[in-house]
C-alpha positions as CSV (number, residue, x, y, z in Angstrom):
1,M,136.9,112.8,112.1
2,R,136.5,111.7,108.5
3,S,136.3,115.3,107.4
4,D,139.8,116.0,108.8
5,Q,141.0,114.8,105.4
6,I,139.9,118.0,103.8
7,K,140.2,120.5,106.7
8,L,143.3,119.9,108.9
9,G,147.0,120.3,108.4
10,A,149.2,122.7,106.3
11,A,148.6,120.7,103.1
12,R,144.9,121.4,103.4
13,A,145.2,125.2,103.4
14,P,143.8,125.3,99.8
15,H,140.9,123.2,100.8
16,R,140.2,125.4,103.8
17,S,140.5,128.5,101.6
18,L,137.7,127.1,99.3
19,L,135.6,126.2,102.3
20,R,136.0,129.7,103.8
21,A,134.5,131.0,100.5
22,T,131.3,129.0,101.4
23,G,131.0,130.7,104.8
24,V,133.0,128.2,107.0
25,Q,134.5,130.0,110.0
26,D,137.7,129.4,112.0
27,D,135.9,127.5,114.8
28,D,134.0,125.3,112.3
29,F,137.1,123.3,111.3
30,R,136.9,121.3,114.6
31,K,133.2,120.5,114.2
32,P,131.5,117.6,112.3
33,F,130.7,118.3,108.7
34,I,127.2,117.1,108.1
35,A,125.7,116.5,104.6
36,I,122.1,117.4,104.2
37,C,121.1,115.3,101.3
38,N,117.9,116.9,100.0
39,S,115.6,116.0,97.1
40,Y,113.9,119.4,96.7
41,T,112.4,120.0,93.3
42,D,109.5,122.2,92.2
43,I,107.7,119.7,90.1
44,I,107.0,116.9,92.6
45,P,104.3,117.6,95.2
46,G,106.1,115.5,97.8
47,H,109.2,117.6,97.4
48,V,108.1,121.1,96.6
49,H,108.3,122.1,100.3
50,L,111.7,120.5,100.9
51,N,113.7,123.6,100.2
52,A,112.2,125.1,103.4
53,V,112.8,121.8,105.2
54,G,116.4,121.7,104.2
55,E,117.0,125.3,105.3
56,F,115.3,124.5,108.7
57,I,117.4,121.4,109.2
58,K,120.5,123.4,108.2
59,E,119.8,125.9,111.0
60,C,119.2,123.0,113.5
61,V,122.5,121.2,112.6
62,R,124.4,124.4,113.2
63,E,122.6,124.9,116.6
64,A,123.5,121.3,117.5
65,G,127.2,122.0,116.9
66,G,127.7,120.7,113.4
67,V,128.6,122.4,110.1
68,P,125.8,121.8,107.6
69,F,126.1,121.5,103.8
70,V,123.0,121.0,101.7
71,F,123.1,119.3,98.3
72,N,120.2,118.0,96.2
73,T,119.4,114.9,94.2
74,I,117.2,114.5,91.2
75,G,113.7,113.1,91.5
76,V,111.0,111.7,89.2
77,D,107.3,112.2,89.9
78,D,105.8,108.9,89.0
79,G,102.3,110.3,88.5
80,I,103.5,113.0,86.1
81,A,105.8,110.5,84.3
82,M,103.0,108.0,84.1
83,G,101.6,106.8,80.7
84,H,104.4,108.0,78.5
85,T,108.2,107.5,78.0
86,G,109.0,109.4,81.1
87,M,107.9,106.5,83.3
88,K,110.8,104.4,81.9
89,Y,113.2,106.8,83.7
90,S,111.5,106.3,87.1
91,L,113.1,103.1,88.5
92,P,116.5,103.8,86.7
93,S,116.6,107.2,88.6
94,R,117.1,105.2,91.8
95,E,120.6,104.2,90.6
96,L,121.4,107.7,89.6
97,I,120.4,109.0,93.0
98,A,122.5,106.3,94.8
99,D,125.5,107.1,92.6
100,S,125.2,110.9,93.1
101,V,124.9,110.7,96.8
102,E,127.9,108.4,97.0
103,T,129.8,110.9,94.8
104,M,129.0,113.8,97.1
105,L,129.8,111.9,100.3
106,Q,133.1,110.5,99.1
107,A,134.4,113.5,97.3
108,H,133.8,115.8,100.2
109,C,134.6,113.5,103.2
110,F,131.4,114.2,105.2
111,D,131.2,112.9,108.7
112,G,127.5,112.3,108.8
113,M,124.4,112.7,106.7
114,I,120.7,113.6,107.1
115,C,118.7,112.3,104.1
116,I,115.5,114.2,103.2
117,P,113.6,112.0,100.6
118,N,109.9,111.7,100.1
119,C,108.8,110.0,96.9
120,D,109.4,106.4,96.1
121,K,112.6,106.0,94.0
122,I,114.4,108.7,96.1
123,V,114.0,106.8,99.4
124,P,115.7,103.6,98.2
125,G,118.3,105.4,96.2
126,M,119.4,107.3,99.3
127,L,119.2,104.1,101.3
128,M,121.5,102.3,98.8
129,A,124.0,105.1,99.1
130,A,123.8,105.1,102.9
131,V,124.8,101.5,103.2
132,R,127.3,101.9,100.4
133,C,129.2,104.8,102.1
134,N,128.4,103.7,105.6
135,I,128.7,106.9,107.6
136,P,126.3,107.9,110.4
137,T,123.0,108.7,108.7
138,I,119.4,109.6,109.6
139,F,116.4,109.7,107.3
140,V,113.7,112.3,107.7
141,S,111.1,112.4,105.0
142,G,109.0,115.3,103.8
143,G,105.8,113.7,105.1
144,P,102.5,112.5,103.5
145,M,100.0,114.7,101.7
146,E,96.6,115.4,103.3
147,A,93.8,113.4,101.6
148,G,91.4,115.4,99.4
149,R,87.8,116.0,100.6
150,A,84.9,115.6,98.2
151,P,81.8,117.8,98.8
152,D,80.0,114.8,100.3
153,G,82.8,114.4,102.9
154,R,84.4,111.4,101.2
155,K,88.2,111.3,101.2
156,V,89.8,111.1,97.8
157,D,93.3,110.8,96.4
158,L,95.3,110.6,93.2
159,I,94.2,107.1,92.4
160,D,90.6,108.3,92.4
161,V,91.6,110.8,89.7
162,F,93.3,108.1,87.6
163,I,90.2,105.9,87.8
164,A,88.0,108.8,86.9
165,A,90.2,109.6,83.9
166,A,89.7,106.1,82.6
167,A,86.0,106.2,83.4
168,R,85.7,109.5,81.5
169,Q,87.3,108.0,78.4
170,D,84.9,105.1,78.6
171,G,82.0,107.5,78.8
172,K,81.1,106.6,82.4
173,L,81.9,110.1,83.8
174,T,81.2,113.6,82.6
175,E,83.9,116.1,81.9
176,E,82.6,118.3,84.8
177,E,82.8,115.4,87.3
178,L,86.3,114.6,86.2
179,A,87.4,118.2,86.5
180,E,86.0,118.4,90.0
181,L,87.9,115.3,91.2
182,E,91.0,116.5,89.5
183,R,91.0,119.7,91.7
184,L,90.3,117.6,94.9
185,G,92.7,114.7,94.6
186,C,96.0,116.3,95.6
187,P,95.2,119.2,97.9
188,T,98.6,119.9,99.6
189,C,102.3,119.2,99.4
190,G,103.5,115.8,100.5
191,S,103.7,112.3,99.2
192,C,100.3,111.1,97.9
193,S,97.9,110.3,100.7
194,G,97.4,106.6,100.4
195,M,99.7,103.7,101.3
196,F,101.4,104.0,98.0
197,T,105.1,103.3,97.4
198,A,106.4,106.6,98.8
199,N,104.6,106.4,102.1
200,S,105.2,102.6,102.3
201,M,109.0,103.3,102.0
202,N,109.0,106.1,104.5
203,C,107.1,103.9,107.0
204,L,109.5,101.0,106.4
205,C,112.4,103.3,107.3
206,E,111.0,103.5,110.8
207,A,111.0,99.7,111.1
208,L,114.4,99.5,109.6
209,G,115.6,101.8,112.3
210,I,117.2,104.3,110.0
211,A,114.4,106.9,110.5
212,L,113.0,108.5,113.6
213,P,109.5,107.5,114.9
214,T,106.6,109.3,113.1
215,N,108.8,109.8,110.0
216,G,106.3,108.0,107.7
217,T,102.9,109.3,108.8
218,L,103.2,112.8,110.3
219,L,101.6,115.1,107.8
220,A,103.8,117.3,105.5
221,T,101.7,120.3,106.3
222,S,102.1,119.9,110.1
223,A,104.2,122.4,112.1
224,E,105.1,119.5,114.3
225,R,107.4,118.1,111.7
226,K,109.8,120.8,112.8
227,R,110.1,118.8,116.1
228,L,111.1,115.7,114.1
229,Y,113.7,117.7,112.0
230,R,115.2,119.4,115.1
231,R,115.6,116.0,116.8
232,A,117.3,114.5,113.7
233,A,119.8,117.4,113.6
234,Q,120.7,117.0,117.2
235,R,120.9,113.2,116.9
236,I,123.2,113.1,113.8
237,V,125.7,115.4,115.5
238,E,125.6,113.2,118.6
239,M,126.1,110.1,116.4
240,V,129.2,111.5,114.7
241,W,130.8,112.3,118.0
242,Q,129.8,108.9,119.4
243,F,131.3,107.2,116.4
244,E,134.5,109.3,116.8
245,R,134.8,108.1,120.4
246,L,133.6,104.5,120.1
247,G,134.3,103.4,116.5
248,P,132.4,100.8,114.5
249,G,130.3,98.0,116.1
250,H,128.1,100.2,118.3
251,G,125.0,100.5,116.1
252,L,125.9,103.9,114.7
253,L,126.5,103.0,111.1
254,P,123.9,102.2,108.4
255,R,125.3,98.7,107.9
256,E,125.0,98.1,111.7
257,I,121.4,99.3,111.6
258,I,120.2,97.8,108.3
259,T,120.8,94.1,108.8
260,A,118.9,90.9,107.8
261,E,117.0,91.2,111.1
262,S,116.0,94.8,110.6
263,I,114.9,94.0,107.1
264,D,112.7,91.3,108.5
265,N,111.2,94.0,110.8
266,A,110.6,96.2,107.8
267,M,108.9,93.5,105.8
268,V,106.8,92.4,108.7
269,L,105.5,96.0,108.9
270,D,104.9,95.9,105.1
271,M,102.9,92.7,105.4
272,A,101.0,94.0,108.4
273,M,99.9,97.2,106.7
274,G,99.6,95.9,103.1
275,G,102.1,98.2,101.6
276,S,103.2,98.6,98.0
277,T,104.7,95.7,96.0
278,N,107.5,98.1,95.1
279,T,108.9,97.8,98.6
280,V,110.0,94.3,97.8
281,L,111.9,95.5,94.8
282,H,113.6,98.3,96.8
283,I,114.3,96.2,99.9
284,M,116.0,93.6,97.7
285,A,118.2,96.3,96.1
286,V,119.1,97.7,99.5
287,A,120.0,94.3,100.8
288,K,122.2,93.6,97.8
289,E,124.0,97.0,98.3
290,A,124.6,96.1,102.0
291,E,125.8,92.6,101.0
292,I,123.1,90.9,103.0
293,D,121.9,87.5,101.8
294,Y,118.2,88.1,101.5
295,D,115.7,86.5,99.0
296,L,112.1,86.4,98.0
297,R,111.5,83.1,99.8
298,R,112.4,84.7,103.1
299,I,109.9,87.5,102.4
300,D,107.2,84.9,101.7
301,E,108.0,83.0,104.9
302,L,107.4,86.3,106.8
303,S,104.2,86.9,105.0
304,R,102.8,83.5,106.1
305,K,103.5,84.4,109.7
306,T,102.4,88.1,109.7
307,P,98.7,89.1,110.1
308,N,97.4,91.9,107.9
309,I,96.0,94.3,110.5
310,C,95.9,97.6,108.6
311,R,94.6,98.4,105.1
312,V,95.0,101.8,103.6
313,A,94.0,103.3,100.3
314,P,93.8,101.9,97.7
315,S,92.9,98.8,99.7
316,S,90.4,100.6,101.9
317,H,88.9,104.0,102.6
318,Y,91.6,104.9,105.2
319,H,94.5,107.2,104.3
320,V,97.9,107.7,105.9
321,E,96.6,110.6,108.0
322,D,94.1,108.2,109.6
323,V,96.9,105.6,110.3
324,H,98.8,108.4,112.0
325,N,95.9,109.3,114.3
326,A,95.5,105.6,115.0
327,G,99.1,105.5,116.3
328,G,101.3,105.2,113.2
329,V,104.0,102.7,112.5
330,H,105.0,101.9,116.1
331,T,101.4,101.2,117.0
332,I,101.2,98.7,114.1
333,L,104.4,97.2,115.3
334,G,103.1,97.1,118.9
335,A,100.0,95.2,117.8
336,I,102.2,92.7,116.0
337,A,104.5,92.4,119.1
338,R,101.5,91.7,121.3
339,G,99.8,89.3,119.0
340,R,102.8,87.5,117.4
341,P,105.5,87.4,120.1
342,G,108.9,86.6,118.7
343,L,108.1,87.7,115.1
344,L,109.8,91.0,115.4
345,H,113.5,91.4,116.3
346,L,113.0,93.9,119.1
347,D,116.7,94.1,119.9
348,C,117.7,95.7,116.6
349,M,119.4,99.1,117.1
350,T,118.0,102.2,115.6
351,V,119.1,105.8,115.0
352,T,117.4,107.0,118.1
353,G,120.1,105.2,120.1
354,K,117.5,102.8,121.4
355,T,116.3,99.4,120.2
356,L,113.2,98.9,118.1
357,G,111.5,97.4,121.2
358,E,112.3,100.5,123.3
359,N,111.0,102.7,120.5
360,I,107.8,100.7,120.4
361,A,107.3,101.1,124.1
362,E,107.7,104.9,123.7
363,Y,105.7,105.4,120.5
364,D,102.9,102.8,120.6
365,I,100.1,105.0,121.8
366,R,98.1,101.9,123.0
367,A,100.9,101.0,125.4
368,Q,100.9,102.2,129.0
369,T,104.5,103.3,128.5
370,A,103.6,105.7,125.6
371,S,105.4,109.0,126.0
372,E,103.7,112.4,126.1
373,E,105.5,113.3,122.9
374,A,104.0,110.3,121.1
375,L,100.5,111.2,122.3
376,E,101.0,114.8,121.2
377,L,102.3,114.0,117.8
378,A,99.5,111.4,117.2
379,A,97.0,114.3,117.6
380,V,98.2,116.0,114.4
381,T,95.3,116.3,112.0
382,A,94.8,117.7,108.5
383,G,94.4,121.4,108.0
384,G,91.8,120.9,105.2
385,Q,93.0,123.9,103.1
386,R,94.3,123.6,99.6
387,N,98.0,124.4,98.9
388,V,98.7,125.3,102.5
389,P,102.5,125.6,103.0
390,G,104.4,122.7,104.5
391,L,105.2,122.8,108.2
392,S,102.5,125.5,108.8
393,V,99.4,123.8,110.3
394,P,99.3,123.9,114.1
395,R,98.3,121.0,116.2
396,K,94.7,121.5,117.4
397,A,94.5,119.0,120.2
398,R,97.0,118.6,123.1
399,S,96.9,114.8,123.0
400,I,95.4,112.0,120.9
401,R,93.6,110.9,124.0
402,E,91.5,114.0,123.8
403,L,90.1,113.1,120.4
404,T,87.2,110.7,120.2
405,P,86.4,108.4,117.3
406,E,83.5,110.7,116.4
407,Q,85.9,113.7,116.3
408,L,88.4,111.7,114.2
409,G,85.7,110.5,111.9
410,F,86.8,106.8,112.2
411,D,87.5,104.0,114.7
412,P,91.3,103.8,115.3
413,Y,90.9,100.2,116.4
414,D,89.5,99.4,112.9
415,C,92.1,101.4,111.1
416,I,94.9,99.6,113.0
417,R,93.4,96.3,114.2
418,E,94.7,94.0,116.9
419,V,95.9,90.6,115.7
420,E,92.8,88.8,116.9
421,N,90.7,91.0,114.6
422,A,93.1,91.0,111.6
423,Y,91.8,91.3,108.0
424,S,93.7,88.0,107.5
425,Q,96.2,85.9,109.4
426,E,98.7,86.2,106.6
427,G,100.5,89.3,105.3
428,G,99.4,91.8,102.7
429,L,102.0,90.7,100.2
430,A,102.8,87.3,98.7
431,I,105.4,85.7,96.5
432,L,104.1,83.4,93.7
433,Y,106.1,80.7,91.8
434,G,105.4,78.4,89.0
435,N,106.2,77.7,85.3
436,L,105.4,81.3,84.5
437,A,107.6,82.7,87.3
438,P,110.4,80.3,88.1
439,R,112.2,83.0,90.1
440,G,109.1,84.6,91.6
441,A,106.4,87.2,91.2
442,V,104.8,89.6,93.7
443,V,101.1,90.4,94.5
444,K,99.6,92.7,97.1
445,T,97.1,90.3,98.6
446,A,95.7,93.1,100.8
447,G,94.2,94.6,97.6
448,V,92.7,91.4,96.2
449,L,89.0,90.5,96.6
450,P,88.4,87.1,98.2
451,H,86.8,85.6,95.1
452,M,89.8,86.6,93.0
453,L,92.4,84.8,95.1
454,R,92.0,81.8,92.8
455,F,91.5,82.7,89.1
456,T,91.9,81.0,85.8
457,G,91.4,82.6,82.4
458,P,92.7,83.0,78.9
459,A,95.6,85.3,78.2
460,V,95.0,88.6,76.4
461,I,98.5,89.7,75.6
462,F,99.9,93.2,75.2
463,E,103.6,94.0,74.4
464,S,103.7,97.3,76.2
465,E,102.0,99.3,78.9
466,T,100.6,101.8,76.4
467,E,99.2,99.1,74.2
468,A,97.5,97.6,77.2
469,Y,95.9,100.8,78.3
470,Q,94.4,101.5,74.9
471,G,93.3,97.9,74.6
472,I,91.5,98.0,78.0
473,I,89.6,101.2,77.4
474,N,88.7,100.2,73.9
475,G,87.1,96.9,75.0
476,K,89.6,94.3,74.0
477,V,89.5,92.8,77.5
478,K,86.4,90.9,78.7
479,A,85.3,89.5,82.0
480,G,87.2,86.3,82.8
481,D,90.4,87.3,81.0
482,V,93.9,87.5,82.3
483,V,95.7,90.6,81.0
484,V,99.4,90.0,80.2
485,I,101.7,92.9,79.8
486,R,105.2,91.9,78.9
487,Y,108.5,93.4,77.8
488,E,108.1,96.0,80.5
489,G,110.7,94.6,82.9
490,P,113.9,96.3,84.0
491,R,115.8,95.3,80.8
492,G,112.8,95.1,78.4
493,G,111.0,98.3,79.2
494,P,113.6,99.4,79.9
495,G,113.1,100.7,83.3
496,M,110.1,98.6,84.6
497,Q,107.2,101.0,84.1
498,E,104.5,101.1,86.7
499,M,101.2,99.7,85.4
500,L,99.0,102.2,87.1
501,A,97.4,103.4,83.9
502,P,96.2,99.9,82.9
503,T,95.2,98.9,86.4
504,T,93.1,102.0,86.9
505,A,91.7,101.6,83.4
506,I,90.5,98.2,84.5
507,K,88.8,99.8,87.4
508,G,87.4,102.6,85.3
509,V,85.7,100.1,82.9
510,K,84.3,98.1,85.9
511,L,86.3,94.9,85.4
512,D,88.5,95.0,88.5
513,D,86.5,92.2,90.1
514,K,86.4,90.2,86.9
515,V,89.9,90.1,85.4
516,A,93.4,89.5,86.6
517,L,96.7,91.0,85.3
518,I,100.2,89.7,85.2
519,T,103.3,91.6,84.1
520,D,107.1,91.6,84.2
521,G,106.7,95.3,85.0
522,R,105.7,96.7,88.3
523,F,102.8,98.4,89.9
524,S,102.2,101.7,91.6
525,G,101.5,101.5,95.3
526,G,98.2,102.8,94.3
527,T,97.3,99.5,92.6
528,A,94.7,97.2,94.0
529,G,93.2,94.0,92.5
530,A,94.4,90.7,91.3
531,C,97.5,92.3,89.8
532,I,100.7,90.2,89.8
533,G,104.0,91.9,89.0
534,H,107.8,91.5,88.9
535,V,107.4,88.2,87.0
536,S,110.9,86.8,86.9
537,P,112.8,86.1,84.7
538,E,111.4,89.0,82.6
539,A,110.4,88.5,79.0
540,A,113.4,90.3,77.6
541,A,115.6,87.9,79.4
542,G,113.8,84.9,77.8
543,G,111.5,84.3,80.8
544,P,108.5,82.0,80.3
545,I,106.2,85.1,80.1
546,A,107.8,85.7,76.7
547,L,106.5,82.3,75.4
548,L,102.8,82.9,76.1
549,E,100.4,83.0,73.2
550,P,96.9,84.5,73.1
551,G,94.3,82.3,74.7
552,D,96.7,80.3,76.8
553,L,95.0,79.5,80.1
554,I,96.7,81.1,83.1
555,E,96.1,79.7,86.6
556,I,96.6,82.0,89.6
557,D,96.4,80.5,93.1
558,I,97.5,83.1,95.6
559,P,96.8,81.0,98.8
560,A,98.9,78.2,97.3
561,R,101.5,80.8,95.9
562,K,101.2,79.5,92.4
563,L,101.4,81.2,89.0
564,N,101.2,78.8,86.0
565,V,100.3,78.6,82.3
566,L,98.4,75.5,81.6
567,V,100.6,74.4,78.7
568,S,102.9,71.4,78.6
569,E,106.6,71.7,79.1
570,E,107.0,70.2,75.6
571,V,105.0,73.0,74.0
572,L,106.9,75.7,75.9
573,A,110.2,74.1,74.9
574,E,109.1,74.2,71.2
575,R,108.1,77.9,71.6
576,R,111.4,78.7,73.1
577,K,113.3,77.4,70.1
578,R,111.4,79.9,68.0
579,W,111.8,82.8,70.4
580,S,114.3,85.5,69.9
581,P,114.7,88.7,71.9
582,P,113.3,91.9,70.4
583,P,115.6,94.7,69.4
584,P,116.4,97.2,72.2
585,R,113.9,100.1,72.4
586,F,116.7,102.5,73.2
587,V,120.2,102.5,71.6
588,K,121.7,105.6,73.2
589,G,121.4,107.6,76.3
590,Y,120.9,106.5,79.9
591,L,118.1,104.0,79.2
592,A,120.3,102.2,76.7
593,K,123.1,101.9,79.4
594,Y,120.6,100.9,82.0
595,A,119.0,98.1,79.9
596,R,122.4,96.5,79.3
597,M,123.1,96.3,83.0
598,A,119.8,95.7,84.7
599,T,118.9,92.5,86.4
600,S,115.4,91.0,86.7
601,A,113.1,92.1,89.6
602,D,113.9,89.1,91.8
603,Q,117.4,90.6,92.1
604,G,115.9,94.1,93.0
605,A,116.5,95.3,89.4
606,V,120.0,96.3,90.5
607,L,122.7,96.9,87.9
608,R,125.2,94.0,87.3
609,W,128.8,94.8,86.9
610,E,130.3,91.4,85.8
């Protein structure tokens, strides 16, 4: 075993002496050493319960015959970091997480790893480390938050609070109304309840094959998540012993599971469920880490073939708990497999030891082959109590087939549609190109109103996210405008801030159906509307977005995949002669280092070493 380097032989007596001080016993030195890579922290709702999760998994690993060792990573809560300098650290934290996980795995020679992420930068950071170190690994998230319940029965979430905050500043909401929504929006532990980036990434891990079925949708509060964690612990010990016996090439290593084909599967899921645009950024970064040739054009090709069959908040009134009751990730994949045969690579191996196709057969609750466990887990519903502890809410129904649409409060066949009844016959994300985005830009089409798919308007330019937010709430943006927020890319920001404050401000002042927004920054998964991000190259790298001037007409044509400024090449060339990069916003500390090494979004905003 890999861990034999630190535990066997006379020369390793000092190592064993140190290990004994941690509680390792004589008979443990012949067992697999399993890293439990946790992301517990008290300040993130999606992670506040992960201390208990880590301890439970630790017990389960020991019961399964492994020796567990827990370590923790950092985490940034994007919602708390939003709207101030803290958000600049969010995306860069992904690289710190990847490096710290690599450091722990390589320094201590672990045989296998269970990753416990939840929120958005933590998931891809751990994925990047997993393919970098390439030891048997399973992902099990902390699970999604329950949606909030308003007094009128309407489900609400964090994005409703952001919108309300902007509406309050614009005088469209009372202080009492805002305070009530503030108390309702985030009722429990777990990753925020819409299909925002965290839940998108945790769902994509199922399609990638690196996480167990139900990982992305089973509620954080549910006692049934213990079943998921116990299975992960048993399986990781099995995988280590299998790898010891069989060696590489048997679908047991991250680089054997995360391939170009399994990334296709993940992006098909993303298109089908209209996930966050951030998934594109993170999947590109994981692909580069795994040395897989994967680009934005391949993603757009998949989008043109993939029907959008599921829309979740902020693109609809459905939340992740509803998607779970409708069947979850594998029911979405099952609908795609039925309606678009050949689109998914069903023979891709997964951490269950079965192929994706076999997992779909077992966990697609609309299939005749659905297992009893799949039907039981799909019956998990919200507890409806504020601040209920994680892993504590019992399942009330024996099987999802016992719950009628009336009892669920929605039609599962509308929440997850079959292909013939899709919202659109193309996917929920699209890649745009043009003289404003020579290397691409990303838009969540699932969140764009039909009349906004084609839009032309004059540029109203802001040089930062903060400036844009103030400009929007103070009336500088009018119906028909195109808001431009630049110098917020990976290098320019630095750190590629999410534009959730400006986009929710646009909603708050009732302009979301009347203006578009483009940026070299990125968006929260909670963003909806004609919002185009990841414009590449970014302004700080001299991309065309840096050459825009107020009043320039910007043409957006999402069906044609175009993003252009209606200015001649000669005029742009003349402007380029006059352009010079602004001074860096940070000259010391981590952000200064990050800005010097960061690539544009089309490269996944990874760090370049040459």
